[in-house]
C-alpha positions in Angstrom: 139.4 133.7 132.1 138.7 136.0 129.1 140.4 136.5 125.9 143.7 138.4 125.9 143.4 142.0 124.8 144.8 143.0 121.5 146.9 146.1 121.5 145.8 148.5 118.8 147.3 151.9 118.3 144.6 154.5 118.5 146.6 156.9 116.4 146.7 154.3 113.6 142.9 154.2 113.7 142.7 158.0 113.4 145.1 157.9 110.5 143.2 155.2 108.6 139.9 157.0 109.1 141.5 160.3 108.0 142.5 158.8 104.7 139.0 157.6 103.9 138.9 154.0 105.1 135.5 152.7 106.2 135.0 151.3 109.7 134.9 147.8 108.3 138.2 148.3 106.4 139.8 149.8 109.5 138.7 146.8 111.6 140.2 144.4 109.1 143.4 146.4 108.9 144.0 146.6 112.6 142.7 143.0 113.0 139.8 143.5 115.3 136.1 142.9 114.9 133.8 145.8 113.8 132.1 145.6 117.2 135.5 145.9 119.0 136.4 148.9 116.8 133.0 150.5 117.6 133.4 149.9 121.4 137.0 150.9 121.8 137.7 153.4 119.0 134.5 155.2 118.2 136.0 158.6 119.2 139.1 158.0 117.1 137.1 156.9 114.1 135.0 160.0 114.3 138.0 162.2 114.7 139.6 160.7 111.6 136.4 161.0 109.6 136.2 164.7 110.5 139.8 165.2 109.4 139.1 163.6 106.1 136.0 165.6 105.5 137.9 168.8 106.4 140.7 168.1 104.0 138.3 167.3 101.2 136.4 170.5 101.8 139.6 172.6 101.9 140.7 171.1 98.6 137.3 171.7 97.1 137.4 175.3 98.1 141.0 175.7 96.9 140.0 174.4 93.4 136.9 176.5 93.2 138.7 179.7 94.2 141.5 179.0 91.7 138.9 178.7 88.9 140.4 175.6 87.5 138.1 173.0 89.1 135.9 170.6 87.3 132.4 172.1 87.9 130.7 168.7 87.9 133.1 167.3 90.5 132.8 170.4 92.7 129.0 170.1 92.7 129.2 166.3 93.5 131.6 166.9 96.3 129.5 169.6 97.7 126.5 167.2 97.9 128.6 164.6 99.6 
């Protein structure tokens, strides 16, 4: 008899990844091991990471086009 399966909301995993949490942080927040997170939620973590990256890039472009962005910050974000 194996361990009972924990129920974890995959949308919560996407949300946590989309606001910038690392996989280790997400695993701790949803109370699963990093290995379990990797096995069961790799797709959701990747989706959240892409959403986060897209939002950051959009905000960067918005600031750059408005002409009121901190140049050093914009350069740093562009390299990330």
